[in-house]
N, C-alpha and C positions, 0 to 999 in steps of 0.2 A: 662540470661541476665536481668537486672532490667529495668523498663520502661524508666527510665533515660538514661541508657546505650544504649537501642535502639533508643531513640530520638537523641543521640550524634551521633549513627552511621548514621541514616537518614540525618543528617546535613552535615556530612563528604561526604555521597554521592552525595547529592543535590549540594553541592560545585563542585564536578567533574563533574557533569551532565551539570550545568550551564556554566562551562568553556568549556566543550566540545561544547555545543551549540554555544557559541560565536566564537570558533575557527574551527568550522566544524569536530570535532572529532567524537569518537565513539558514539553509540546510547547508551540510558540509560540502556537497557537490558544488553549490553555488558559490561558496567562499573559495574552494580550490580553483574554480574557473576564473574568478576575479582576481585571485593571486597571481596567477600566470599570466593573466591578461597583461599586467603592469610589469612583468619581468620576462621580456622577450629573449633574454641571453639563456634562459633554462631551455635546453634541447629537449626533444621527445623522450629520450632515455632518462634525463633528468627528471622530467615531469612523471614519468611512469615510475620512477624508483622513489620519489618523494611522496606521490599519493599512495604508493603500497605502504611506505612506512607509516603515514598517517592513518591509514584504515587498520593496520596491524594494531596500533595503539589504541584505536578507538574499540576494536572488537575484544581486545584484552580487558579492558576496564568496565566493570558492570556499574560501578557507581562513578560519578563524575570526579575526574582528576582535579587535584588542587591547581594545575596549571599545565601547559604544554611540556615543560621540562619534566616534571614528574611523571607524566604519562609516557615520555620516552625514555626516561631513566629506568622505569619499571620494565620496559620492553629490552632495553639494552642489559639488564641483569640477566636475561635469558638468552642473550645473543652477543658473543664475544666480538664479532665484526663489527656490530653497531657500537658497543661499548668502546672500541678502539678509535671509533670517529670523534669520541668527545676528546680531542687532544688541545684544545684551547689556541690552536693557531688562528690566524685571521679568518674571519666569516665561519667559524665553527664554534661547538658549544664547549664551556669550561670543562675541564676533566671531572669526573663523577669521584667525588670523595666516598670514603668507606661507609660513613654513616648517613649519607644523603638519602632521605626518603624517596622512594618512587612508588609510583601507584601499584596497589597490589592488584594482582589477577582476579577476575570474577566475570560471570557470564550475565547476571542480573542484578540490578540495584537490589541491595539487602532487604527492603522493605516489601520487594516483589517475589523474592526467590521461592518462598513457600505457596504462592497463589497459583504458580503454574507448574505443571507436572515435571519434577526433576527430568524425567526421560526425554522431555522436549528440548531442555536448555541449550544444549550443544548445537542442535540442529538450526536454532533461531540465529545464529551468527555465521551459519555456512554462507557460501557465495549462492545467491538466488539464480534460478534458472531463467531462461529467455523464452517465452512463449508468445505465440502469435494466434490470433483467431481468424480463420478463413471466413470471408464474407460470402456466405453461400448463395445469396441472392445474384453473385456474379460469378462464382467459381466453385469448381469442385476441389475437395481438399487434396486429393490425389494429384491432380493437376497442378495446383500450387507448390506441393511438396517438391514436384519435379522442377520447378523453377528455383528452388532454395537448397543451396548446398548442404547436405548431411541433415536436413530437416526429418524428424520422425514424429509420428502421431503421438499426441498426449495419452496418457493413460486413461483418463476418464472424461475429458470434454470431447464430444463428437466432431467439433470444428476445430480443434486445437492442434498446433504443431510445436515442437521443442526444437529450438536452433541452438547450435554452438555458441558459447559465451562470446561476446564481442562482434557477433554478426552484424554488418552495417544494414540494418533492415531498412532503413529510411532512404537509403541509396539505391535500392533494388527496385526492379519493374514492378514486381508484385504489390510494393507500398505505392508507388507513384500512380498506378492503375486502379487503387482502392480495393485490392483483392483482400487485404490483410489489415488488422490492427494490432499493435503490441498489446498483449493483455494476458495476465497470469491465468494459469489453467482455473484456479480457485475462483476467480472474478468471473471467468466464463461460465463456471457452474452456478454461481449466484444468479446471472441472468437466465440461465437454463431453469433455475427453480420456479421463475415467474410463469413458465408455460405460456408465454405470450404468442397469440395467434392473429391471423389477418382479421380485420374488421373489429377488433377488440378496442376498447378506451384503457390506455395504460398511462399510469403516472409514474415516473421516475423522481421521487420526492427530493432526494439528495443528490443530484446528477452530477455534480462537480463539473469536469471537463467532458463528461459523456461518454465514457468507455463503455459502460453497461447500457447506456441509452442507445447507442449504436447496435449493440448485440440484442436488444430488444426490437429494435427497428428491422434487424436482418430477420429475426423470427416471425416478425408480423409481415414481412415481405413488403414492407414499405405501404401496407394497407390498413386503414383504420386511423385511431387518434392517439398519438404519443406525445405526451407533455413532459418536458425536462425541467425541473424547478431546482432553484438553489438560492442561498442568501449571499453567495460570493460572486460578484459581478465579472471579476477577472476570469475565474475558472469557467463560469457558464459561458463567457464569450468564446472560449476555445472550441466549444462544440459545432458552432456553425461551419467553419472551414473544414472540421473532419467528416461532417455530416455531407458537405457538398462533394468531398473526394470520395466517400463511400457510396453516394448516390441516394442519399436519403434527406432531401433538401426540405421535406414538408414536417420536420419536427417542430412543435411549438416549444417556446421557451418562457419560462416566467421567473423574474427576479423576485425573490421573497423578502419581506422587511421582517427581520428577527422580532418575534413577539406578537407578529399580525399575520402569520402564516395562514391561519384558519381562514381569516377574512379573504385574503387573496385567492383561496381555493374554493371558496364557499359554493361556486358554480359546479363543482364537481362531486358535491356530496350525494352519496349513495349512487354514483354515476360511473365508477371505475370497475372494470372487470380485474384489474391487478394494480395494486399499490405496491411498489418497491421502495423499501426504506435500506439504503447502504449507509448507516448512520455514522457521523462523526464519532471517532473513537480513539483509544490510547494508541492503536498501530501496533501492539505488541506482536501481532501476526506479520508485520513487515519489516522487522528489525534486520532481516538478511539484507534489505534494501538500503536501509537508514539506520546503521546500528548506533549512531549518535543520538536517535530518538529516545533511546533509554534514559539518556541525561536529561531529558525534557519533561518527562512524566514525573508528577508527584502527586500525594495523596489528595491535595487539594484540587488538582487538575482532573483526577480521576473522578471525584465527587461530581465536578462540574459537568464532565461528561456523561456520567450516569444519568444525571438530572435532565440533560438535553436529550438523551436518548428516549426517556420516558415521555418527554414532551412531545417529540416527534411521533412516537406510537400512538399518543391520544389524538394527534392531529390527523393521522392517517386513517385511524380505524372507521370514523363517519364517512370517510370517502369512499369506501368499498361498497359495492352493491351487493344485495343478498345473492349468495352463491359464489361471490367473488374472492379474490385472494390477496391477502397482506402477506408479502414476503419481506422477511427482516434479517439484516445481515450486518456484521461488524468485523473488521479486519484485527480481531482480537482473540486471545486464548484465556481471558479473564472471564469466569462466570457471572460477575457482576454486570458485565456489559452484554453477555450473550443470555445463557439459560435463564438466568435469574430475571433478567429484563422481560422475557417472554412469560416466565411463570408469574410475575406481577401483573402484567397486561391481562393474562387470561384470568387471573383472580378479580380483576375489577371490570372485566367486560366478558359477560358470558355468551355473547353472540357468535365467539370464535372459538374453532376447535383446530388442534394441530393436525396437518395432513402429511402423507408421505412425499418425500422428495424424489424427484425423477433421476436420481443417480445414486451409485453404490459408494462413492467416495465419503471418507470421514468416519466418525464414530458417533453413535447415539449420544446427545447431551441434552437433557431435558426435553423440551419440545422440538428441539432441532438436531443438528448435526455440527460437530466440530472436525474441521480440515486442518491439517498441520503440515509444517516442512517435513517433520521425521517420518510420518506415517503416510502422507499422501504425496509428498514431493510438491506441494502448493504452498503459497503464503498461507498464514494462519487465520482461518475464518470461521465464525459462527453463522449458520444460516437456518432459517426455519421458515416454514410455509404454513400460514393459517388461512383457514377458509371460514367465510362468514356463513352462518345458517341461512 
C-alpha cells in the first residue's frame, strides 16, 4: 500500500472508532481487527503503519474529533510526510486545503482537564507496560523470570514481572503451564490489599473476567471459600477456563441481577472475611491502554458511575463479618470515584475505619492511596482497605 492508501485507511478506521465512542460501541482494537479481517490485501507492514497512524491521531485528540479526516488532518499539520500523503490520487485522501479545520491537540477532554493533576496528564497517554503475575502456588518468581526473555521484577508487586512490549506471552510455556497471568502491577496490588489467606471466605463482588479473583485464589492457596460475582454473564464466563489453567477450579461464581444484588448475596451477610469491590468506573487510569475511552466519558456517564459505586459499597458493607475487611478500588484518578466515595461511605457507616495498605506504592489520598502511571509506573488506581469494628 502507498502512504496515501494507508492514510485513507486510517481515516476510515478513525471514522468507525469515533462513531463507536459516541454510541458506546466496540473498542478501537476490536474495530481495527475487524477492518483488517476483510482486507487481506493489507500486509503486515501496512497493518502496523495504519494502526500506528490511528493511535497517534487518537492520543493527540483530547476531545472527540469531528470525524476521521479532521483527526488525521490535525496530525498531518505536525507531520510533513503524512501531509504529503494527502495527494488526491486513487485510494488516497483529497489534498488538505489551507483553511481546512483539523482536530486541535489535547490530552484530556476539556471538561476533565482540571479534575486530574496536570503533572499526570502526559503519562496517561504513554504506552502501557506489559506485566505478568507469577502464580506462586505453582512456581517461584525467579524461576519463571528465567523462562521469559528480558523479564525484570516489578517495583512494588512481589509476584510481578515486567516484560518488553510485544512479548507473545500466551505463546510461551509459562502461560500454557498456568504459571503466569497477564496483569498490571497496579491490579496485583489491589488483590494484595485484600490480604486473603487460606481458609478465609472471600467475595470478589465485581469479578469481571476474574483477573483479581485468580490472584486472591493464589493468596489463599486454593483453600477456603472464594466467590466471584458479576452482572455481566459474558465476562464472568471467561473466569472458569482461566481458573482451570491456573489450577483453581473450586472458585464459586454468581451471576447477579442488577438491582437485586443484595438478595442474591443474602446468605453471605456478615460472613465474609474480605469483600473486594473493583468497581465499574470511568477508566481514566487505563487510558494508556484504551486512549479512545476519553471520548466515551461524559458528565452524565460519570454521574451514573458514581451512583453505581455508592450502591455497590452499600451492598458490600453488610457482607463483611466483624473484624473483616472491605477493599474498594477503581481504575480512576478522579476523586469523585475514589477518595470522595470512601469519605461518603464512612460518613454513613460508622462500623468501618480506614486501615493501612500492605504496600508502599502510591500517594495518600483520603482514606486510601492513589497509584498512577507517572509516579508508580502502574495503571491509575485508587485503592483503600476498610476494617469493620
